[in-house]
N, CA, C and O atoms as a Tripos MOL2 file, in Angstrom:
@<TRIPOS>MOLECULE
protein
  276   275    69     0     0
PROTEIN
NO_CHARGES

@<TRIPOS>ATOM
      1 N          39.6510  -26.4740   -8.4610 N.3       1 MET1
      2 CA         39.2680  -26.5100   -9.8570 C.3       1 MET1
      3 C          37.9970  -25.6780  -10.0360 C.2       1 MET1
      4 O          37.0070  -25.9160   -9.3450 O.2       1 MET1
      5 N          38.0090  -24.7010  -10.9580 N.am      2 PRO2
      6 CA         36.8180  -23.8610  -11.1580 C.3       2 PRO2
      7 C          35.6750  -24.6430  -11.7980 C.2       2 PRO2
      8 O          35.8830  -25.5490  -12.6050 O.2       2 PRO2
      9 N          34.4910  -24.2710  -11.4170 N.am      3 THR3
     10 CA         33.2930  -24.9030  -11.9600 C.3       3 THR3
     11 C          32.7570  -24.0590  -13.1140 C.2       3 THR3
     12 O          32.6400  -22.8400  -12.9960 O.2       3 THR3
     13 N          32.4350  -24.7060  -14.2200 N.am      4 ALA4
     14 CA         31.8880  -23.9950  -15.3750 C.3       4 ALA4
     15 C          30.4270  -23.6500  -15.1190 C.2       4 ALA4
     16 O          29.6820  -24.4420  -14.5420 O.2       4 ALA4
     17 N          30.0350  -22.4780  -15.5490 N.am      5 VAL5
     18 CA         28.6570  -22.0280  -15.4000 C.3       5 VAL5
     19 C          28.0560  -21.8940  -16.7910 C.2       5 VAL5
     20 O          28.6400  -21.2580  -17.6680 O.2       5 VAL5
     21 N          26.8990  -22.4870  -16.9880 N.am      6 ARG6
     22 CA         26.2020  -22.3840  -18.2740 C.3       6 ARG6
     23 C          24.8830  -21.6780  -18.0720 C.2       6 ARG6
     24 O          24.1010  -22.0390  -17.1930 O.2       6 ARG6
     25 N          24.6410  -20.6780  -18.8800 N.am      7 ASN7
     26 CA         23.3420  -20.0020  -18.8690 C.3       7 ASN7
     27 C          22.5150  -20.5640  -20.0100 C.2       7 ASN7
     28 O          22.8180  -20.3370  -21.1810 O.2       7 ASN7
     29 N          21.4900  -21.2850  -19.6660 N.am      8 ILE8
     30 CA         20.6360  -21.9100  -20.6780 C.3       8 ILE8
     31 C          19.2870  -21.1920  -20.6660 C.2       8 ILE8
     32 O          18.5620  -21.2460  -19.6730 O.2       8 ILE8
     33 N          18.9530  -20.5210  -21.7690 N.am      9 PRO9
     34 CA         17.6610  -19.8240  -21.8000 C.3       9 PRO9
     35 C          16.5050  -20.8290  -21.8140 C.2       9 PRO9
     36 O          16.6110  -21.8990  -22.4140 O.2       9 PRO9
     37 N          15.4280  -20.4840  -21.1630 N.am     10 TYR10
     38 CA         14.2460  -21.3400  -21.1620 C.3      10 TYR10
     39 C          13.0010  -20.4870  -21.0000 C.2      10 TYR10
     40 O          13.0650  -19.3380  -20.5630 O.2      10 TYR10
     41 N          11.8800  -21.0680  -21.3580 N.am     11 ARG11
     42 CA         10.5830  -20.4140  -21.1800 C.3      11 ARG11
     43 C           9.6420  -21.3840  -20.4920 C.2      11 ARG11
     44 O           9.7540  -22.5990  -20.6590 O.2      11 ARG11
     45 N           8.7330  -20.8510  -19.7320 N.am     12 ILE12
     46 CA          7.7280  -21.6760  -19.0610 C.3      12 ILE12
     47 C           6.3920  -21.4120  -19.7420 C.2      12 ILE12
     48 O           6.0120  -20.2580  -19.9440 O.2      12 ILE12
     49 N           5.6800  -22.4720  -20.0940 N.am     13 PHE13
     50 CA          4.4100  -22.3620  -20.8020 C.3      13 PHE13
     51 C           3.2750  -22.8570  -19.9190 C.2      13 PHE13
     52 O           3.4720  -23.6580  -19.0050 O.2      13 PHE13
     53 N           2.0770  -22.3540  -20.2200 N.am     14 LYS14
     54 CA          0.8830  -22.7550  -19.4660 C.3      14 LYS14
     55 C           0.5370  -24.2140  -19.7040 C.2      14 LYS14
     56 O           0.1310  -24.9260  -18.7860 O.2      14 LYS14
     57 N           0.7060  -24.6610  -20.9680 N.am     15 ASP15
     58 CA          0.3440  -26.0320  -21.3080 C.3      15 ASP15
     59 C           1.1520  -26.4790  -22.5310 C.2      15 ASP15
     60 O           1.9270  -25.7090  -23.0990 O.2      15 ASP15
     61 N           0.9510  -27.7290  -22.9160 N.am     16 HIS16
     62 CA          1.6920  -28.2990  -24.0480 C.3      16 HIS16
     63 C           1.3260  -27.6210  -25.3630 C.2      16 HIS16
     64 O           2.1800  -27.4540  -26.2330 O.2      16 HIS16
     65 N           0.0740  -27.2340  -25.5120 N.am     17 ASP17
     66 CA         -0.3410  -26.5740  -26.7570 C.3      17 ASP17
     67 C           0.4020  -25.2580  -26.9560 C.2      17 ASP17
     68 O           0.8290  -24.9440  -28.0670 O.2      17 ASP17
     69 N           0.5540  -24.4950  -25.8900 N.am     18 GLU18
     70 CA          1.2750  -23.2270  -25.9820 C.3      18 GLU18
     71 C           2.7480  -23.4710  -26.3280 C.2      18 GLU18
     72 O           3.3340  -22.7290  -27.1160 O.2      18 GLU18
     73 N           3.3320  -24.4950  -25.7460 N.am     19 ALA19
     74 CA          4.7210  -24.8320  -26.0490 C.3      19 ALA19
     75 C           4.8640  -25.2710  -27.5050 C.2      19 ALA19
     76 O           5.8280  -24.8990  -28.1740 O.2      19 ALA19
     77 N           3.9050  -26.0640  -28.0000 N.am     20 ASP20
     78 CA          3.9310  -26.5020  -29.3950 C.3      20 ASP20
     79 C           3.8110  -25.3140  -30.3460 C.2      20 ASP20
     80 O           4.4980  -25.2670  -31.3670 O.2      20 ASP20
     81 N           2.9460  -24.3560  -30.0200 N.am     21 ARG21
     82 CA          2.8030  -23.1540  -30.8620 C.3      21 ARG21
     83 C           4.1040  -22.3610  -30.8860 C.2      21 ARG21
     84 O           4.5030  -21.8510  -31.9330 O.2      21 ARG21
     85 N           4.7670  -22.2560  -29.7360 N.am     22 ALA22
     86 CA          6.0440  -21.5350  -29.6690 C.3      22 ALA22
     87 C           7.1000  -22.2350  -30.5280 C.2      22 ALA22
     88 O           7.8840  -21.5770  -31.2110 O.2      22 ALA22
     89 N           7.1170  -23.5620  -30.4910 N.am     23 ASP23
     90 CA          8.0350  -24.3110  -31.3560 C.3      23 ASP23
     91 C           7.7430  -24.0320  -32.8270 C.2      23 ASP23
     92 O           8.6560  -23.7750  -33.6120 O.2      23 ASP23
     93 N           6.4660  -24.0860  -33.1910 N.am     24 ASP24
     94 CA          6.0720  -23.8250  -34.5850 C.3      24 ASP24
     95 C           6.4940  -22.4260  -35.0210 C.2      24 ASP24
     96 O           7.0030  -22.2440  -36.1270 O.2      24 ASP24
     97 N           6.2850  -21.4470  -34.1620 N.am     25 GLU25
     98 CA          6.6680  -20.0680  -34.4890 C.3      25 GLU25
     99 C           8.1850  -19.9370  -34.6410 C.2      25 GLU25
    100 O           8.6690  -19.2360  -35.5290 O.2      25 GLU25
    101 N           8.9270  -20.6170  -33.7670 N.am     26 PHE26
    102 CA         10.3910  -20.5590  -33.8600 C.3      26 PHE26
    103 C          10.8740  -21.1180  -35.1890 C.2      26 PHE26
    104 O          11.6500  -20.4680  -35.8890 O.2      26 PHE26
    105 N          10.4200  -22.3200  -35.5430 N.am     27 TYR27
    106 CA         10.8840  -22.9360  -36.7900 C.3      27 TYR27
    107 C          10.3960  -22.1630  -38.0110 C.2      27 TYR27
    108 O          11.0950  -22.1170  -39.0230 O.2      27 TYR27
    109 N           9.2130  -21.5540  -37.9390 N.am     28 ALA28
    110 CA          8.7020  -20.7510  -39.0510 C.3      28 ALA28
    111 C           9.5270  -19.4800  -39.2260 C.2      28 ALA28
    112 O           9.6020  -18.9360  -40.3280 O.2      28 ALA28
    113 N          10.1500  -19.0000  -38.1400 N.am     29 SER29
    114 CA         10.9350  -17.7750  -38.2280 C.3      29 SER29
    115 C          12.3100  -18.0070  -38.8580 C.2      29 SER29
    116 O          12.9730  -17.0470  -39.2490 O.2      29 SER29
    117 N          12.7400  -19.2470  -38.9610 N.am     30 LEU30
    118 CA         14.0530  -19.5500  -39.5290 C.3      30 LEU30
    119 C          14.0050  -19.5340  -41.0510 C.2      30 LEU30
    120 O          12.9820  -19.8450  -41.6610 O.2      30 LEU30
    121 N          15.1260  -19.1660  -41.6440 N.am     31 SER31
    122 CA         15.2230  -19.2510  -43.1020 C.3      31 SER31
    123 C          15.4110  -20.7200  -43.4910 C.2      31 SER31
    124 O          15.6870  -21.5650  -42.6390 O.2      31 SER31
    125 N          15.2620  -21.0070  -44.7550 N.am     32 GLY32
    126 CA         15.4560  -22.3740  -45.2260 C.3      32 GLY32
    127 C          16.8490  -22.8900  -44.9200 C.2      32 GLY32
    128 O          17.0160  -24.0350  -44.5010 O.2      32 GLY32
    129 N          17.8570  -22.0370  -45.1300 N.am     33 ASN33
    130 CA         19.2350  -22.4470  -44.8490 C.3      33 ASN33
    131 C          19.4530  -22.7070  -43.3670 C.2      33 ASN33
    132 O          20.1710  -23.6390  -43.0030 O.2      33 ASN33
    133 N          18.8450  -21.8980  -42.5070 N.am     34 GLN34
    134 CA         18.9740  -22.1150  -41.0690 C.3      34 GLN34
    135 C          18.3360  -23.4390  -40.6630 C.2      34 GLN34
    136 O          18.8610  -24.1490  -39.8060 O.2      34 GLN34
    137 N          17.2110  -23.7660  -41.2750 N.am     35 ARG35
    138 CA         16.5500  -25.0430  -40.9650 C.3      35 ARG35
    139 C          17.4130  -26.2240  -41.3840 C.2      35 ARG35
    140 O          17.5380  -27.2020  -40.6480 O.2      35 ARG35
    141 N          18.0080  -26.1290  -42.5720 N.am     36 VAL36
    142 CA         18.8800  -27.2120  -43.0480 C.3      36 VAL36
    143 C          20.0930  -27.3380  -42.1460 C.2      36 VAL36
    144 O          20.4790  -28.4500  -41.7860 O.2      36 VAL36
    145 N          20.7090  -26.2060  -41.7690 N.am     37 ASP37
    146 CA         21.8700  -26.2470  -40.8750 C.3      37 ASP37
    147 C          21.5130  -26.8850  -39.5370 C.2      37 ASP37
    148 O          22.2800  -27.6880  -39.0060 O.2      37 ASP37
    149 N          20.3570  -26.5290  -38.9950 N.am     38 LEU38
    150 CA         19.9110  -27.1010  -37.7300 C.3      38 LEU38
    151 C          19.6810  -28.6050  -37.8690 C.2      38 LEU38
    152 O          20.0430  -29.3760  -36.9790 O.2      38 LEU38
    153 N          19.0870  -29.0160  -38.9690 N.am     39 MET39
    154 CA         18.8440  -30.4410  -39.2030 C.3      39 MET39
    155 C          20.1610  -31.2080  -39.3130 C.2      39 MET39
    156 O          20.2720  -32.3220  -38.8010 O.2      39 MET39
    157 N          21.1540  -30.6230  -39.9740 N.am     40 ILE40
    158 CA         22.4570  -31.2760  -40.1090 C.3      40 ILE40
    159 C          23.1160  -31.4090  -38.7370 C.2      40 ILE40
    160 O          23.6820  -32.4560  -38.4230 O.2      40 ILE40
    161 N          23.0480  -30.3630  -37.9210 N.am     41 LYS41
    162 CA         23.6250  -30.4260  -36.5830 C.3      41 LYS41
    163 C          22.9330  -31.4990  -35.7390 C.2      41 LYS41
    164 O          23.5960  -32.2710  -35.0460 O.2      41 LYS41
    165 N          21.6090  -31.5460  -35.7990 N.am     42 MET42
    166 CA         20.8670  -32.5420  -35.0310 C.3      42 MET42
    167 C          21.1960  -33.9460  -35.5160 C.2      42 MET42
    168 O          21.2780  -34.8760  -34.7140 O.2      42 MET42
    169 N          21.3850  -34.1090  -36.8230 N.am     43 ASN43
    170 CA         21.7410  -35.4070  -37.3770 C.3      43 ASN43
    171 C          23.1190  -35.8360  -36.8840 C.2      43 ASN43
    172 O          23.3260  -37.0100  -36.5760 O.2      43 ASN43
    173 N          24.0550  -34.9050  -36.8070 N.am     44 ARG44
    174 CA         25.4010  -35.2250  -36.3180 C.3      44 ARG44
    175 C          25.3670  -35.6410  -34.8570 C.2      44 ARG44
    176 O          26.0430  -36.5930  -34.4670 O.2      44 ARG44
    177 N          24.5850  -34.9350  -34.0450 N.am     45 VAL45
    178 CA         24.4660  -35.2960  -32.6320 C.3      45 VAL45
    179 C          23.9040  -36.7080  -32.5040 C.2      45 VAL45
    180 O          24.3910  -37.5060  -31.7040 O.2      45 VAL45
    181 N          22.8720  -37.0140  -33.2990 N.am     46 PHE46
    182 CA         22.2840  -38.3530  -33.2770 C.3      46 PHE46
    183 C          23.3100  -39.3960  -33.7100 C.2      46 PHE46
    184 O          23.4510  -40.4450  -33.0810 O.2      46 PHE46
    185 N          24.0240  -39.0920  -34.7980 N.am     47 ALA47
    186 CA         25.0060  -40.0430  -35.3220 C.3      47 ALA47
    187 C          26.1000  -40.3180  -34.2950 C.2      47 ALA47
    188 O          26.5210  -41.4620  -34.1270 O.2      47 ALA47
    189 N          26.5610  -39.2780  -33.6080 N.am     48 GLU48
    190 CA         27.6020  -39.4650  -32.5990 C.3      48 GLU48
    191 C          27.0830  -40.2430  -31.3960 C.2      48 GLU48
    192 O          27.7930  -41.0760  -30.8330 O.2      48 GLU48
    193 N          25.8530  -39.9690  -31.0080 N.am     49 ALA49
    194 CA         25.2860  -40.6340  -29.8290 C.3      49 ALA49
    195 C          24.9800  -42.1050  -30.0780 C.2      49 ALA49
    196 O          25.1670  -42.9390  -29.1920 O.2      49 ALA49
    197 N          24.5070  -42.4290  -31.2900 N.am     50 TYR50
    198 CA         24.0670  -43.7900  -31.5680 C.3      50 TYR50
    199 C          24.9150  -44.5080  -32.5980 C.2      50 TYR50
    200 O          24.5970  -45.6360  -32.9760 O.2      50 TYR50
    201 N          25.9920  -43.8810  -33.0650 N.am     51 GLY51
    202 CA         26.8600  -44.5310  -34.0290 C.3      51 GLY51
    203 C          26.2100  -44.7140  -35.3880 C.2      51 GLY51
    204 O          26.6300  -45.5750  -36.1610 O.2      51 GLY51
    205 N          25.1980  -43.9230  -35.6920 N.am     52 ALA52
    206 CA         24.4980  -44.0410  -36.9770 C.3      52 ALA52
    207 C          25.2720  -43.2980  -38.0540 C.2      52 ALA52
    208 O          25.8170  -42.2250  -37.7940 O.2      52 ALA52
    209 N          25.3260  -43.8480  -39.2470 N.am     53 PRO53
    210 CA         26.0550  -43.1750  -40.3290 C.3      53 PRO53
    211 C          25.3130  -41.9550  -40.8550 C.2      53 PRO53
    212 O          24.0830  -41.9140  -40.8410 O.2      53 PRO53
    213 N          26.0610  -40.9660  -41.3160 N.am     54 GLU54
    214 CA         25.4890  -39.7580  -41.9000 C.3      54 GLU54
    215 C          25.3770  -39.8730  -43.4150 C.2      54 GLU54
    216 O          24.9550  -38.9250  -44.0760 O.2      54 GLU54
    217 N          25.7390  -40.9930  -43.9580 N.am     55 GLN55
    218 CA         25.7980  -41.1550  -45.4080 C.3      55 GLN55
    219 C          24.4520  -40.8720  -46.0710 C.2      55 GLN55
    220 O          24.4110  -40.2610  -47.1380 O.2      55 GLN55
    221 N          23.3680  -41.2980  -45.4660 N.am     56 ARG56
    222 CA         22.0500  -41.0720  -46.0640 C.3      56 ARG56
    223 C          21.7710  -39.5890  -46.2490 C.2      56 ARG56
    224 O          21.2530  -39.1740  -47.2860 O.2      56 ARG56
    225 N          22.1150  -38.7940  -45.2440 N.am     57 LEU57
    226 CA         21.9070  -37.3580  -45.3270 C.3      57 LEU57
    227 C          22.7110  -36.7710  -46.4840 C.2      57 LEU57
    228 O          22.2030  -35.9240  -47.2180 O.2      57 LEU57
    229 N          23.9420  -37.2030  -46.6570 N.am     58 HIS58
    230 CA         24.7660  -36.7000  -47.7490 C.3      58 HIS58
    231 C          24.1400  -37.0350  -49.1050 C.2      58 HIS58
    232 O          24.1710  -36.2140  -50.0220 O.2      58 HIS58
    233 N          23.5760  -38.2270  -49.2330 N.am     59 ARG59
    234 CA         22.9210  -38.6130  -50.4900 C.3      59 ARG59
    235 C          21.7220  -37.7210  -50.7620 C.2      59 ARG59
    236 O          21.5420  -37.2460  -51.8830 O.2      59 ARG59
    237 N          20.9070  -37.4920  -49.7550 N.am     60 VAL60
    238 CA         19.7210  -36.6480  -49.9230 C.3      60 VAL60
    239 C          20.1440  -35.2340  -50.2770 C.2      60 VAL60
    240 O          19.5340  -34.6020  -51.1390 O.2      60 VAL60
    241 N          21.1710  -34.7350  -49.6280 N.am     61 TYR61
    242 CA         21.6470  -33.3820  -49.9010 C.3      61 TYR61
    243 C          22.1280  -33.2720  -51.3470 C.2      61 TYR61
    244 O          21.8470  -32.2770  -52.0160 O.2      61 TYR61
    245 N          22.8480  -34.2810  -51.8350 N.am     62 ARG62
    246 CA         23.3130  -34.2610  -53.2270 C.3      62 ARG62
    247 C          22.1360  -34.2330  -54.1880 C.2      62 ARG62
    248 O          22.1810  -33.5320  -55.1990 O.2      62 ARG62
    249 N          21.0800  -34.9880  -53.8860 N.am     63 ILE63
    250 CA         19.9030  -35.0070  -54.7600 C.3      63 ILE63
    251 C          19.2410  -33.6420  -54.7640 C.2      63 ILE63
    252 O          18.8580  -33.1440  -55.8230 O.2      63 ILE63
    253 N          19.1010  -33.0310  -53.6010 N.am     64 VAL64
    254 CA         18.4830  -31.7020  -53.5130 C.3      64 VAL64
    255 C          19.3090  -30.6960  -54.2820 C.2      64 VAL64
    256 O          18.7590  -29.8930  -55.0350 O.2      64 VAL64
    257 N          20.6210  -30.7230  -54.1070 N.am     65 GLU65
    258 CA         21.4890  -29.7820  -54.8280 C.3      65 GLU65
    259 C          21.4100  -29.9950  -56.3400 C.2      65 GLU65
    260 O          21.4050  -29.0230  -57.0960 O.2      65 GLU65
    261 N          21.3490  -31.2280  -56.7860 N.am     66 SER66
    262 CA         21.3160  -31.4840  -58.2210 C.3      66 SER66
    263 C          19.9910  -31.0350  -58.8510 C.2      66 SER66
    264 O          19.9640  -30.6740  -60.0280 O.2      66 SER66
    265 N          18.9080  -31.0530  -58.0940 N.am     67 THR67
    266 CA         17.6300  -30.6140  -58.6440 C.3      67 THR67
    267 C          17.5590  -29.1050  -58.7360 C.2      67 THR67
    268 O          16.7470  -28.5770  -59.4960 O.2      67 THR67
    269 N          18.3810  -28.4000  -57.9900 N.am     68 ARG68
    270 CA         18.3910  -26.9320  -58.0340 C.3      68 ARG68
    271 C          19.1340  -26.4110  -59.2520 C.2      68 ARG68
    272 O          18.8750  -25.2920  -59.6940 O.2      68 ARG68
    273 N          20.0260  -27.1750  -59.7910 N.am     69 SER69
    274 CA         20.8550  -26.7150  -60.9190 C.3      69 SER69
    275 C          20.0720  -26.6050  -62.1960 C.2      69 SER69
    276 O          20.6270  -26.2320  -63.2300 O.2      69 SER69
@<TRIPOS>BOND
     1     1     2 1
     2     2     3 1
     3     3     4 2
     4     3     5 am
     5     5     6 1
     6     6     7 1
     7     7     8 2
     8     7     9 am
     9     9    10 1
    10    10    11 1
    11    11    12 2
    12    11    13 am
    13    13    14 1
    14    14    15 1
    15    15    16 2
    16    15    17 am
    17    17    18 1
    18    18    19 1
    19    19    20 2
    20    19    21 am
    21    21    22 1
    22    22    23 1
    23    23    24 2
    24    23    25 am
    25    25    26 1
    26    26    27 1
    27    27    28 2
    28    27    29 am
    29    29    30 1
    30    30    31 1
    31    31    32 2
    32    31    33 am
    33    33    34 1
    34    34    35 1
    35    35    36 2
    36    35    37 am
    37    37    38 1
    38    38    39 1
    39    39    40 2
    40    39    41 am
    41    41    42 1
    42    42    43 1
    43    43    44 2
    44    43    45 am
    45    45    46 1
    46    46    47 1
    47    47    48 2
    48    47    49 am
    49    49    50 1
    50    50    51 1
    51    51    52 2
    52    51    53 am
    53    53    54 1
    54    54    55 1
    55    55    56 2
    56    55    57 am
    57    57    58 1
    58    58    59 1
    59    59    60 2
    60    59    61 am
    61    61    62 1
    62    62    63 1
    63    63    64 2
    64    63    65 am
    65    65    66 1
    66    66    67 1
    67    67    68 2
    68    67    69 am
    69    69    70 1
    70    70    71 1
    71    71    72 2
    72    71    73 am
    73    73    74 1
    74    74    75 1
    75    75    76 2
    76    75    77 am
    77    77    78 1
    78    78    79 1
    79    79    80 2
    80    79    81 am
    81    81    82 1
    82    82    83 1
    83    83    84 2
    84    83    85 am
    85    85    86 1
    86    86    87 1
    87    87    88 2
    88    87    89 am
    89    89    90 1
    90    90    91 1
    91    91    92 2
    92    91    93 am
    93    93    94 1
    94    94    95 1
    95    95    96 2
    96    95    97 am
    97    97    98 1
    98    98    99 1
    99    99   100 2
   100    99   101 am
   101   101   102 1
   102   102   103 1
   103   103   104 2
   104   103   105 am
   105   105   106 1
   106   106   107 1
   107   107   108 2
   108   107   109 am
   109   109   110 1
   110   110   111 1
   111   111   112 2
   112   111   113 am
   113   113   114 1
   114   114   115 1
   115   115   116 2
   116   115   117 am
   117   117   118 1
   118   118   119 1
   119   119   120 2
   120   119   121 am
   121   121   122 1
   122   122   123 1
   123   123   124 2
   124   123   125 am
   125   125   126 1
   126   126   127 1
   127   127   128 2
   128   127   129 am
   129   129   130 1
   130   130   131 1
   131   131   132 2
   132   131   133 am
   133   133   134 1
   134   134   135 1
   135   135   136 2
   136   135   137 am
   137   137   138 1
   138   138   139 1
   139   139   140 2
   140   139   141 am
   141   141   142 1
   142   142   143 1
   143   143   144 2
   144   143   145 am
   145   145   146 1
   146   146   147 1
   147   147   148 2
   148   147   149 am
   149   149   150 1
   150   150   151 1
   151   151   152 2
   152   151   153 am
   153   153   154 1
   154   154   155 1
   155   155   156 2
   156   155   157 am
   157   157   158 1
   158   158   159 1
   159   159   160 2
   160   159   161 am
   161   161   162 1
   162   162   163 1
   163   163   164 2
   164   163   165 am
   165   165   166 1
   166   166   167 1
   167   167   168 2
   168   167   169 am
   169   169   170 1
   170   170   171 1
   171   171   172 2
   172   171   173 am
   173   173   174 1
   174   174   175 1
   175   175   176 2
   176   175   177 am
   177   177   178 1
   178   178   179 1
   179   179   180 2
   180   179   181 am
   181   181   182 1
   182   182   183 1
   183   183   184 2
   184   183   185 am
   185   185   186 1
   186   186   187 1
   187   187   188 2
   188   187   189 am
   189   189   190 1
   190   190   191 1
   191   191   192 2
   192   191   193 am
   193   193   194 1
   194   194   195 1
   195   195   196 2
   196   195   197 am
   197   197   198 1
   198   198   199 1
   199   199   200 2
   200   199   201 am
   201   201   202 1
   202   202   203 1
   203   203   204 2
   204   203   205 am
   205   205   206 1
   206   206   207 1
   207   207   208 2
   208   207   209 am
   209   209   210 1
   210   210   211 1
   211   211   212 2
   212   211   213 am
   213   213   214 1
   214   214   215 1
   215   215   216 2
   216   215   217 am
   217   217   218 1
   218   218   219 1
   219   219   220 2
   220   219   221 am
   221   221   222 1
   222   222   223 1
   223   223   224 2
   224   223   225 am
   225   225   226 1
   226   226   227 1
   227   227   228 2
   228   227   229 am
   229   229   230 1
   230   230   231 1
   231   231   232 2
   232   231   233 am
   233   233   234 1
   234   234   235 1
   235   235   236 2
   236   235   237 am
   237   237   238 1
   238   238   239 1
   239   239   240 2
   240   239   241 am
   241   241   242 1
   242   242   243 1
   243   243   244 2
   244   243   245 am
   245   245   246 1
   246   246   247 1
   247   247   248 2
   248   247   249 am
   249   249   250 1
   250   250   251 1
   251   251   252 2
   252   251   253 am
   253   253   254 1
   254   254   255 1
   255   255   256 2
   256   255   257 am
   257   257   258 1
   258   258   259 1
   259   259   260 2
   260   259   261 am
   261   261   262 1
   262   262   263 1
   263   263   264 2
   264   263   265 am
   265   265   266 1
   266   266   267 1
   267   267   268 2
   268   267   269 am
   269   269   270 1
   270   270   271 1
   271   271   272 2
   272   271   273 am
   273   273   274 1
   274   274   275 1
   275   275   276 2
@<TRIPOS>SUBSTRUCTURE
     1 MET1         2 RESIDUE 1 A MET
     2 PRO2         6 RESIDUE 1 A PRO
     3 THR3        10 RESIDUE 1 A THR
     4 ALA4        14 RESIDUE 1 A ALA
     5 VAL5        18 RESIDUE 1 A VAL
     6 ARG6        22 RESIDUE 1 A ARG
     7 ASN7        26 RESIDUE 1 A ASN
     8 ILE8        30 RESIDUE 1 A ILE
     9 PRO9        34 RESIDUE 1 A PRO
    10 TYR10       38 RESIDUE 1 A TYR
    11 ARG11       42 RESIDUE 1 A ARG
    12 ILE12       46 RESIDUE 1 A ILE
    13 PHE13       50 RESIDUE 1 A PHE
    14 LYS14       54 RESIDUE 1 A LYS
    15 ASP15       58 RESIDUE 1 A ASP
    16 HIS16       62 RESIDUE 1 A HIS
    17 ASP17       66 RESIDUE 1 A ASP
    18 GLU18       70 RESIDUE 1 A GLU
    19 ALA19       74 RESIDUE 1 A ALA
    20 ASP20       78 RESIDUE 1 A ASP
    21 ARG21       82 RESIDUE 1 A ARG
    22 ALA22       86 RESIDUE 1 A ALA
    23 ASP23       90 RESIDUE 1 A ASP
    24 ASP24       94 RESIDUE 1 A ASP
    25 GLU25       98 RESIDUE 1 A GLU
    26 PHE26      102 RESIDUE 1 A PHE
    27 TYR27      106 RESIDUE 1 A TYR
    28 ALA28      110 RESIDUE 1 A ALA
    29 SER29      114 RESIDUE 1 A SER
    30 LEU30      118 RESIDUE 1 A LEU
    31 SER31      122 RESIDUE 1 A SER
    32 GLY32      126 RESIDUE 1 A GLY
    33 ASN33      130 RESIDUE 1 A ASN
    34 GLN34      134 RESIDUE 1 A GLN
    35 ARG35      138 RESIDUE 1 A ARG
    36 VAL36      142 RESIDUE 1 A VAL
    37 ASP37      146 RESIDUE 1 A ASP
    38 LEU38      150 RESIDUE 1 A LEU
    39 MET39      154 RESIDUE 1 A MET
    40 ILE40      158 RESIDUE 1 A ILE
    41 LYS41      162 RESIDUE 1 A LYS
    42 MET42      166 RESIDUE 1 A MET
    43 ASN43      170 RESIDUE 1 A ASN
    44 ARG44      174 RESIDUE 1 A ARG
    45 VAL45      178 RESIDUE 1 A VAL
    46 PHE46      182 RESIDUE 1 A PHE
    47 ALA47      186 RESIDUE 1 A ALA
    48 GLU48      190 RESIDUE 1 A GLU
    49 ALA49      194 RESIDUE 1 A ALA
    50 TYR50      198 RESIDUE 1 A TYR
    51 GLY51      202 RESIDUE 1 A GLY
    52 ALA52      206 RESIDUE 1 A ALA
    53 PRO53      210 RESIDUE 1 A PRO
    54 GLU54      214 RESIDUE 1 A GLU
    55 GLN55      218 RESIDUE 1 A GLN
    56 ARG56      222 RESIDUE 1 A ARG
    57 LEU57      226 RESIDUE 1 A LEU
    58 HIS58      230 RESIDUE 1 A HIS
    59 ARG59      234 RESIDUE 1 A ARG
    60 VAL60      238 RESIDUE 1 A VAL
    61 TYR61      242 RESIDUE 1 A TYR
    62 ARG62      246 RESIDUE 1 A ARG
    63 ILE63      250 RESIDUE 1 A ILE
    64 VAL64      254 RESIDUE 1 A VAL
    65 GLU65      258 RESIDUE 1 A GLU
    66 SER66      262 RESIDUE 1 A SER
    67 THR67      266 RESIDUE 1 A THR
    68 ARG68      270 RESIDUE 1 A ARG
    69 SER69      274 RESIDUE 1 A SER
């Protein structure tokens, strides 16, 4: 049976502050839509792992969409 190989990119930082700055820069580089998409994906992973409902997110999304109209 063949073994799957995954290439996972990573960076090594001098300290936690440098890693935190890199995180801040990454999220600042994303567009608003990319941030929302990432948040939805992370919410789904959490919901699947812990059996938590996604209903709250849908309600918040509806409120945000209705305020834009």
